[in-house]
C-alpha positions as CSV (number, residue, x, y, z in Angstrom):
1,M,-2.9,-4.1,46.2
2,T,-2.4,-6.0,43.0
3,D,-5.8,-5.1,41.7
4,L,-5.1,-1.4,42.5
5,F,-1.8,-1.6,40.6
6,L,-3.5,-3.1,37.6
7,T,-6.2,-0.5,37.6
8,A,-3.7,2.3,37.7
9,A,-1.6,0.7,35.0
10,S,-4.7,0.2,32.9
11,G,-5.5,3.9,33.3
12,T,-2.0,4.9,32.2
13,V,-2.2,2.6,29.2
14,D,-5.6,3.9,28.1
15,W,-4.6,7.6,28.4
16,S,-1.3,7.0,26.7
17,R,-3.0,5.3,23.8
18,A,-5.6,8.1,23.6
19,Q,-2.9,10.7,23.6
20,F,-0.9,9.0,20.9
21,A,-4.0,8.4,18.9
22,L,-4.9,12.1,19.3
23,T,-1.5,13.2,18.0
24,A,-1.4,10.8,15.2
25,I,-4.9,11.7,14.0
26,Y,-4.1,15.4,14.0
27,H,-0.8,14.7,12.3
28,W,-2.5,12.6,9.6
29,L,-4.7,15.6,8.7
30,F,-1.6,17.2,7.2
31,V,0.6,14.4,5.9
32,P,-1.6,13.0,3.0
33,L,-2.3,16.5,1.7
34,T,1.5,17.2,1.7
35,L,2.2,14.1,-0.3
36,G,-0.8,14.6,-2.6
37,L,-0.1,18.3,-3.4
38,A,3.6,17.5,-3.9
39,L,2.7,15.3,-6.9
40,I,0.1,17.7,-8.4
41,M,2.2,20.8,-8.1
42,G,5.1,18.9,-9.6
43,I,3.0,18.0,-12.6
44,M,1.8,21.6,-13.0
45,E,5.3,23.0,-12.9
46,T,6.4,20.4,-15.4
47,R,3.7,21.8,-17.7
48,Y,5.2,25.2,-17.2
49,Y,8.7,24.0,-17.9
50,R,7.6,22.3,-21.1
51,T,5.3,25.0,-22.4
52,G,6.9,28.2,-21.0
53,S,3.3,29.4,-20.4
54,P,3.0,32.0,-17.6
55,F,-0.4,30.5,-16.9
56,W,1.1,27.2,-15.6
57,R,3.8,29.1,-13.7
58,D,1.1,31.1,-11.8
59,T,-1.1,28.0,-11.3
60,A,1.9,26.0,-9.9
61,R,2.8,28.8,-7.5
62,F,-0.8,29.0,-6.2
63,W,-0.9,25.3,-5.3
64,Q,2.7,25.5,-3.9
65,K,1.5,28.3,-1.5
66,L,-1.2,26.0,-0.1
67,F,1.3,23.1,0.1
68,G,3.6,25.3,2.2
69,I,0.9,26.3,4.7
70,N,0.0,22.6,5.2
71,F,3.6,21.4,5.2
72,A,4.5,23.7,8.2
73,M,1.7,22.4,10.3
74,G,2.5,18.8,9.5
75,V,6.1,19.2,10.8
76,A,4.9,20.7,14.1
77,T,2.6,17.8,14.9
78,G,5.0,15.1,13.7
79,I,7.8,16.2,16.0
80,V,5.5,15.7,19.0
81,L,4.7,12.1,18.0
82,E,8.4,11.1,18.1
83,F,8.8,12.6,21.6
84,E,5.9,10.6,22.9
85,F,7.7,7.3,22.3
86,G,10.2,8.4,25.1
87,T,7.7,10.0,27.4
88,N,4.7,7.6,27.3
89,W,6.2,4.4,25.9
90,S,9.7,4.2,27.5
91,N,9.6,0.4,28.0
92,Y,8.9,0.0,24.3
93,S,11.7,2.5,23.4
94,W,14.2,0.7,25.6
95,L,13.3,-2.8,24.3
96,V,13.4,-2.0,20.6
97,G,15.1,1.4,20.3
98,D,18.0,-0.2,18.5
99,I,15.7,-1.2,15.7
100,F,12.8,1.3,15.7
101,G,15.1,4.3,16.2
102,A,17.1,3.6,13.0
103,P,14.5,4.4,10.4
104,L,13.3,7.4,12.4
105,A,16.9,8.7,12.6
106,I,17.3,8.2,8.8
107,E,14.0,10.0,8.2
108,G,15.2,13.0,10.3
109,I,18.7,13.2,8.9
110,V,18.2,12.4,5.3
111,A,14.6,12.8,4.2
112,F,13.7,15.8,6.3
113,F,16.9,17.7,5.3
114,L,16.2,16.9,1.7
115,E,12.8,18.6,2.1
116,A,14.2,21.5,4.1
117,T,17.0,22.2,1.6
118,F,14.8,22.3,-1.5
119,V,11.6,23.7,-0.1
120,G,13.3,27.1,0.2
121,V,14.4,27.0,-3.4
122,M,10.9,26.0,-4.4
123,F,9.2,28.9,-2.6
124,F,11.8,31.7,-3.0
125,G,13.8,30.6,-6.1
126,W,11.3,31.8,-8.8
127,D,13.2,34.0,-11.2
128,K,16.4,33.5,-9.1
129,V,17.4,30.1,-10.4
130,S,16.9,28.5,-13.8
131,K,13.6,26.9,-14.7
132,R,15.2,23.4,-14.8
133,F,16.8,23.8,-11.3
134,H,13.5,25.2,-9.9
135,L,11.6,22.3,-11.4
136,A,14.1,19.8,-9.8
137,A,13.7,21.6,-6.4
138,T,10.0,21.2,-6.6
139,W,10.1,17.5,-7.4
140,L,12.9,16.9,-4.8
141,T,10.8,18.6,-2.1
142,G,8.0,16.1,-2.9
143,L,10.5,13.3,-3.1
144,G,11.8,14.3,0.4
145,A,8.3,14.2,1.8
146,T,7.7,10.8,0.2
147,I,11.0,9.4,1.6
148,S,10.1,10.7,5.0
149,A,6.8,8.7,4.7
150,W,8.9,5.6,3.6
151,W,11.0,5.5,6.8
152,I,8.1,6.3,9.1
153,L,6.1,3.5,7.5
154,V,9.1,1.1,7.8
155,A,9.0,1.8,11.5
156,N,5.3,1.2,11.8
157,A,5.4,-1.9,9.6
158,W,8.1,-3.4,11.8
159,M,5.8,-3.0,14.8
160,Q,3.2,-5.1,13.0
161,Y,5.6,-7.6,11.5
162,P,8.9,-7.6,13.4
163,V,11.8,-9.0,11.3
164,G,15.5,-8.6,11.1
165,Q,16.1,-8.7,14.8
166,E,16.8,-11.0,17.7
167,F,16.5,-10.6,21.5
168,N,19.7,-10.2,23.5
169,P,18.9,-11.4,27.1
170,A,22.1,-9.9,28.5
171,A,21.1,-6.4,27.4
172,M,17.4,-7.0,27.7
173,R,16.9,-5.4,24.3
174,N,16.0,-6.5,20.8
175,E,18.9,-5.8,18.4
176,M,18.9,-5.5,14.7
177,T,20.5,-8.3,12.7
178,S,19.6,-7.2,9.2
179,F,18.8,-3.6,8.2
180,A,17.7,-4.8,4.8
181,E,15.1,-7.1,6.3
182,V,13.7,-4.3,8.4
183,A,13.8,-1.7,5.6
184,L,12.5,-4.0,2.8
185,S,10.0,-6.2,4.6
186,P,7.0,-7.1,2.4
187,L,4.7,-5.4,4.9
188,A,6.7,-2.2,4.8
189,I,6.7,-2.0,1.0
190,D,3.0,-2.8,0.8
191,K,2.1,-0.3,3.5
192,F,4.2,2.5,1.9
193,V,2.7,1.9,-1.6
194,H,-0.9,1.9,-0.3
195,T,-0.4,4.9,2.0
196,V,1.3,7.1,-0.5
197,I,-1.1,6.4,-3.3
198,S,-4.1,7.1,-0.9
199,A,-2.4,10.4,-0.1
200,W,-2.4,11.2,-3.8
201,I,-6.2,10.8,-3.8
202,I,-6.4,13.3,-0.9
203,G,-4.3,15.8,-2.9
204,A,-6.6,15.3,-6.0
205,L,-9.7,15.7,-3.9
206,F,-8.3,18.9,-2.3
207,V,-7.4,20.5,-5.7
208,A,-10.8,19.5,-7.1
209,A,-12.7,20.9,-4.1
210,V,-10.9,24.3,-4.2
211,S,-11.4,24.5,-7.9
212,C,-15.1,23.7,-7.6
213,F,-15.3,26.4,-4.9
214,Y,-14.0,29.0,-7.4
215,L,-16.4,27.9,-10.0
216,L,-19.4,28.0,-7.6
217,R,-18.5,31.6,-6.6
218,K,-18.8,32.6,-10.3
219,R,-15.6,34.6,-10.3
220,K,-15.6,37.1,-13.2
221,S,-11.9,36.6,-14.0
222,E,-11.5,34.3,-17.0
223,G,-8.0,33.5,-15.7
224,E,-9.2,32.2,-12.4
225,R,-11.9,30.2,-14.2
226,K,-9.2,28.7,-16.4
227,V,-7.0,27.8,-13.4
228,A,-10.0,26.0,-11.8
229,V,-10.9,24.0,-14.9
230,E,-7.3,23.0,-15.8
231,S,-6.7,22.1,-12.1
232,V,-9.7,19.8,-12.1
233,K,-8.4,18.1,-15.2
234,I,-5.1,17.2,-13.6
235,A,-6.8,16.4,-10.3
236,A,-9.3,14.0,-12.0
237,I,-6.6,12.2,-13.9
238,V,-4.4,11.8,-10.8
239,G,-7.4,10.9,-8.6
240,L,-8.7,8.3,-11.0
241,V,-5.4,6.6,-11.6
242,S,-4.6,6.7,-7.8
243,S,-8.0,5.3,-6.9
244,V,-7.5,2.3,-9.2
245,L,-4.0,1.7,-7.9
246,V,-5.0,2.0,-4.3
247,M,-7.6,-0.8,-4.8
248,L,-4.9,-3.0,-6.2
249,S,-2.5,-2.2,-3.3
250,G,-5.3,-2.6,-0.8
251,D,-5.9,-6.1,-2.1
252,E,-2.3,-6.9,-1.5
253,S,-2.5,-5.3,2.0
254,A,-5.4,-7.6,2.9
255,Y,-3.4,-10.6,1.7
256,M,-0.4,-9.6,3.8
257,V,-2.7,-9.1,6.8
258,A,-4.2,-12.6,6.3
259,K,-0.7,-14.1,6.4
260,K,0.9,-12.1,9.2
261,Q,-2.0,-10.8,11.3
262,P,-4.9,-13.2,11.0
263,M,-6.7,-11.9,14.1
264,K,-6.8,-8.4,12.5
265,L,-8.5,-9.9,9.4
266,A,-11.0,-11.9,11.5
267,A,-11.9,-8.7,13.4
268,M,-12.4,-6.5,10.4
269,E,-14.6,-9.2,8.9
270,A,-16.4,-10.0,12.2
271,L,-15.5,-13.6,11.3
272,Y,-16.0,-15.7,14.5
273,D,-15.7,-19.2,13.1
274,G,-13.7,-19.7,9.9
275,G,-13.5,-22.4,7.3
276,N,-12.9,-23.1,3.6
277,G,-14.4,-21.0,0.8
278,M,-15.4,-18.1,3.1
279,A,-17.6,-15.3,1.9
280,L,-16.5,-11.6,2.0
281,T,-19.0,-9.6,4.1
282,G,-20.4,-6.5,2.4
283,V,-22.5,-5.2,5.2
284,A,-23.9,-6.6,8.5
285,L,-25.5,-5.2,11.6
286,V,-22.4,-5.1,13.9
287,N,-23.1,-2.9,16.9
288,P,-20.6,-0.1,16.6
289,F,-20.4,0.5,20.3
290,K,-20.2,-3.0,21.8
291,Q,-17.8,-5.9,21.5
292,P,-19.9,-8.8,20.1
293,D,-20.2,-12.2,21.7
294,Y,-17.8,-13.8,19.3
295,A,-17.4,-16.9,21.5
296,S,-21.0,-17.9,20.6
297,G,-20.0,-18.2,16.9
298,E,-23.2,-16.6,15.8
299,E,-22.8,-14.5,12.7
300,P,-23.9,-10.8,12.8
301,P,-27.5,-10.2,11.8
302,M,-28.5,-8.9,8.3
303,K,-25.3,-10.1,6.8
304,I,-24.8,-9.7,3.0
305,A,-21.7,-11.4,1.6
306,V,-20.0,-12.3,-1.6
307,P,-19.4,-16.1,-1.8
308,N,-15.8,-17.3,-1.6
309,M,-14.3,-13.8,-2.0
310,L,-12.7,-13.7,1.5
311,S,-10.8,-16.9,0.7
312,V,-9.7,-15.4,-2.5
313,L,-8.6,-12.2,-0.7
314,A,-6.8,-14.1,2.1
315,T,-5.4,-17.1,0.3
316,R,-5.7,-16.5,-3.5
317,S,-7.9,-19.6,-3.6
318,L,-11.6,-20.0,-3.9
319,D,-11.6,-22.8,-1.4
320,G,-8.8,-21.5,0.9
321,Y,-9.1,-21.8,4.6
322,V,-9.6,-18.5,6.6
323,P,-9.5,-18.8,10.4
324,G,-12.0,-16.9,12.5
325,I,-11.5,-15.4,16.0
326,N,-12.4,-18.6,17.8
327,D,-10.2,-20.7,15.5
328,I,-7.2,-18.5,16.2
329,I,-7.9,-18.8,20.0
330,E,-8.4,-22.6,19.8
331,G,-5.6,-23.3,17.2
332,G,-5.2,-26.7,15.5
333,Y,-5.8,-25.5,11.9
334,I,-3.2,-25.5,9.1
335,E,-1.6,-22.1,8.6
336,Q,-0.6,-20.8,5.1
337,D,3.0,-21.8,5.7
338,G,1.9,-25.4,6.3
339,S,2.5,-25.4,10.1
340,I,-0.2,-26.3,12.7
341,A,-1.4,-23.2,14.5
342,P,-0.9,-23.4,18.3
343,S,-3.8,-22.5,20.6
344,L,-3.8,-19.4,22.7
345,D,-3.2,-21.5,25.8
346,E,-0.1,-23.0,24.1
347,K,1.1,-19.5,23.2
348,I,0.6,-18.3,26.8
349,A,2.4,-21.4,28.2
350,R,5.3,-20.9,25.9
351,G,5.4,-17.2,26.5
352,T,5.5,-17.9,30.3
353,M,8.3,-20.4,29.6
354,A,10.2,-17.6,27.8
355,L,9.8,-15.2,30.7
356,D,10.9,-17.8,33.2
357,A,13.9,-18.7,31.0
358,L,14.8,-15.0,30.8
359,A,14.6,-14.6,34.6
360,S,16.7,-17.8,35.0
361,Y,19.2,-16.5,32.5
362,R,19.7,-13.2,34.3
363,Q,20.0,-14.9,37.7
364,A,22.5,-17.4,36.4
365,A,24.5,-14.6,34.7
366,R,24.7,-12.7,38.0
367,E,25.9,-15.8,39.8
368,G,28.4,-16.7,37.0
369,D,26.8,-20.1,36.3
370,T,27.7,-20.5,32.7
371,E,26.0,-23.9,32.3
372,K,22.7,-22.5,33.6
373,V,23.2,-19.5,31.3
374,E,23.5,-21.7,28.3
375,E,20.6,-23.9,29.3
376,S,18.3,-20.9,30.0
377,G,19.4,-19.2,26.8
378,K,18.5,-22.2,24.8
379,A,15.0,-22.4,26.4
380,L,14.5,-18.7,25.8
381,G,15.4,-19.1,22.1
382,E,13.0,-22.0,21.7
383,N,10.1,-19.9,23.0
384,I,11.0,-16.3,22.1
385,K,8.5,-16.3,19.3
386,Y,5.7,-16.2,21.9
387,F,7.4,-14.0,24.4
388,G,4.6,-11.4,24.5
389,Y,2.0,-14.0,25.3
390,G,3.6,-14.5,28.7
391,Y,2.0,-11.3,29.7
392,V,-1.5,-12.3,28.5
393,D,-4.1,-13.6,31.0
394,N,-7.1,-14.5,28.8
395,A,-8.5,-14.6,25.3
396,E,-10.4,-11.3,25.6
397,Q,-7.1,-9.5,25.8
398,T,-6.0,-10.7,22.4
399,V,-9.1,-9.8,20.4
400,P,-9.2,-6.2,18.9
401,F,-12.3,-4.1,19.3
402,I,-14.3,-5.7,16.4
403,P,-16.8,-2.9,15.7
404,I,-14.0,-0.3,14.9
405,C,-12.2,-2.8,12.7
406,F,-15.3,-3.9,10.9
407,W,-16.8,-0.5,10.2
408,T,-13.6,1.4,9.4
409,F,-12.7,-1.2,6.7
410,R,-16.2,-0.8,5.1
411,I,-16.1,3.0,5.3
412,M,-12.6,3.0,3.7
413,V,-13.6,0.6,0.9
414,G,-17.0,2.1,0.3
415,L,-15.7,5.7,0.0
416,G,-12.8,4.4,-2.3
417,V,-15.4,3.1,-4.7
418,L,-17.3,6.5,-4.5
419,F,-14.1,8.3,-5.4
420,V,-13.6,6.2,-8.5
421,L,-17.1,7.1,-9.7
422,F,-16.6,10.8,-8.9
423,F,-13.3,11.1,-10.8
424,I,-14.7,9.2,-13.8
425,V,-17.7,11.6,-14.0
426,A,-15.5,14.7,-13.3
427,L,-13.0,13.6,-16.0
428,F,-15.8,13.0,-18.5
429,C,-17.5,16.4,-17.8
430,V,-14.3,18.4,-17.8
431,Y,-13.3,17.1,-21.3
432,K,-16.7,16.4,-22.9
433,K,-19.0,19.0,-21.2
434,D,-18.6,22.5,-19.8
435,F,-17.6,21.6,-16.3
436,A,-17.8,25.2,-15.2
437,K,-21.6,25.1,-15.7
438,I,-22.3,21.8,-13.9
439,R,-23.1,23.2,-10.4
440,W,-24.3,19.9,-8.9
441,L,-21.0,18.3,-9.7
442,Q,-19.1,21.2,-8.3
443,I,-21.0,20.8,-5.0
444,V,-20.2,17.1,-5.0
445,G,-16.6,18.0,-5.6
446,I,-16.5,20.0,-2.4
447,I,-18.3,17.3,-0.4
448,M,-15.7,14.7,-1.6
449,L,-12.9,16.4,0.4
450,P,-14.1,15.7,3.9
451,L,-15.1,12.2,2.8
452,G,-11.6,11.7,1.6
453,Y,-10.2,12.5,5.0
454,I,-12.7,10.2,6.7
455,A,-11.6,7.4,4.4
456,S,-7.9,8.2,5.1
457,E,-8.3,8.3,8.9
458,S,-10.4,5.1,8.8
459,G,-7.5,3.3,7.2
460,W,-5.1,4.3,10.0
461,L,-7.7,3.4,12.7
462,L,-8.1,0.0,11.1
463,A,-4.3,-0.5,10.9
464,E,-3.7,0.4,14.6
465,F,-6.8,-0.9,16.3
466,G,-6.5,-4.2,14.3
467,R,-3.2,-5.1,15.9
468,Q,-4.3,-4.5,19.4
469,P,-3.3,-5.5,22.1
470,W,0.2,-5.5,20.6
471,T,2.6,-2.6,20.5
472,I,4.8,-5.1,18.7
473,Q,3.0,-8.0,17.2
474,D,3.3,-11.1,19.5
475,M,6.2,-9.5,21.3
476,L,5.1,-6.7,23.5
477,P,1.5,-5.9,24.6
478,T,0.6,-2.2,25.3
479,W,0.4,-2.6,29.1
480,V,4.0,-3.7,29.2
481,A,5.3,-1.1,26.8
482,V,3.9,1.9,28.7
483,S,6.1,4.2,30.9
484,D,6.0,4.1,34.6
485,I,4.0,7.3,35.0
486,S,0.6,8.1,36.5
487,A,-2.6,8.3,34.5
488,S,-3.3,11.8,35.8
489,Q,0.0,13.1,34.3
490,V,-0.9,11.6,30.9
491,M,-4.5,12.9,31.2
492,L,-3.3,16.4,31.8
493,T,-1.0,16.4,28.8
494,F,-3.8,14.8,26.7
495,F,-6.0,17.8,27.2
496,I,-3.1,20.3,26.8
497,F,-2.4,18.6,23.4
498,L,-6.0,18.6,22.5
499,V,-6.2,22.4,23.0
500,L,-2.9,23.1,21.3
501,F,-3.6,20.9,18.3
502,T,-7.1,22.2,17.9
503,L,-5.7,25.8,17.9
504,L,-3.1,24.8,15.3
505,L,-5.8,23.3,13.2
506,V,-7.9,26.4,13.4
507,V,-4.9,28.6,12.6
508,E,-4.0,26.4,9.6
509,L,-7.6,26.4,8.3
510,S,-7.8,30.1,8.7
511,I,-4.6,30.8,6.8
512,M,-5.5,28.2,4.2
513,W,-9.0,29.8,3.8
514,K,-7.6,33.3,3.3
515,A,-5.1,32.0,0.7
516,V,-7.9,30.1,-1.1
517,K,-10.3,33.1,-1.1
518,K,-7.5,35.4,-2.4
519,G,-6.9,33.0,-5.2
520,P,-3.9,32.7,-7.6
521,A,-1.8,35.7,-8.3
522,L,-2.1,35.8,-12.1
523,S,-0.2,37.9,-14.6
524,E,-2.3,40.7,-16.1
525,S,-2.5,39.1,-19.5
526,I,-3.8,35.9,-18.0
527,A,-6.2,37.5,-15.5
528,E,-7.9,39.4,-18.3
């Protein structure tokens, strides 16, 4: 009977994770383009405000139209995500709703209303409000979208690095003790900076791709040709600056992961046995479909690495110690804060003690035994750090799926380097050459857009797969966070969402394609 229950629960967890991943992946198709276009259309309208040129007004309006189409679809998919916390992850929502719900509520009340208020002015206020007010509305629309991203990323960062809270055994809930710690945690700030800047790259790639499409079609209108070339100029500048900044923020992200989530770093490096002065793996033949035998300690074949660079990345020292998967399981090494890392067996033992103390606390509270309540509460407090490990049975449960972590990291970084090269070449050609005549570069510009989305989605896959099995790092594994529903129910809604989201995507692409083919509505003098 126990085995049957575990199998059913496993099915529910797997389908719930799949459904949430499906929704998040579809939602993330729209979010980075919203954030990226918000910056670029703001720059273009600023050019109009400063020059008074109708050309920049018409150019800004064109990109704002595409922004609006994408923005509407992003809202539709984002709302579904928040509902899934209650339907599929109700144990999680109950345990940490006091903390996790706060940034989401602020996002909905403040940031979303900021967007909703000014987006109407941006779209319908041309020639109805002053140029200055309209420019402010455009920037505030983008600011609202960015603030929305901030609060959502605060919530996500807290799941990976829970701070500013403590467990209340009487209420069986984690309660917030410091809003500032939650909102301004180093992981939240780093994740926000890295994510938003990467979204600017998507916006730049989108503008460049659409502009290259116009040039490849050899449109006869000189006005449309000028829109394309000038848009590429702005996109290349934004893209190059953003690509450099995202590398800097990515370096800081890796450092934070090393400090707070060492198992994620070990998985994304396929590092089984660590040590001092560790090399950073460039490429290796890690089977993308099978969890490797990390317990053997054998390195992946055909490994090419840069000496000492992983230690620099993780510890800011050439000879710094970086633990591998087996080291984290066995424990005994010195962590970056100077403490000795406990073994997984110790964590499981202390997690079990925390669960036993909680059960004892609740039993004593029901019986009115204040002495036992105090004793159990003290034992719980001493072991609460490892609470989630009380639900863990073996080491395999604590190791993320290495191939996804390994390859998504390399796809993201490799494509990031490619984008830098593309924007450098595009910027050179648009200023020093006749970009409109370089067909091979225009074709490359179109190809870069889907590669940008692959890089962006890879980043999210790495972030979420890398922290498995934890819904909340070290506190709540996925199989405890899930709702008490059948796998068949989740499976049904998974396929319903798959169909609906695919239809939404097809509709969005269709509307976007028609708007792109139609092109910018230019004044007669500009069109000629």
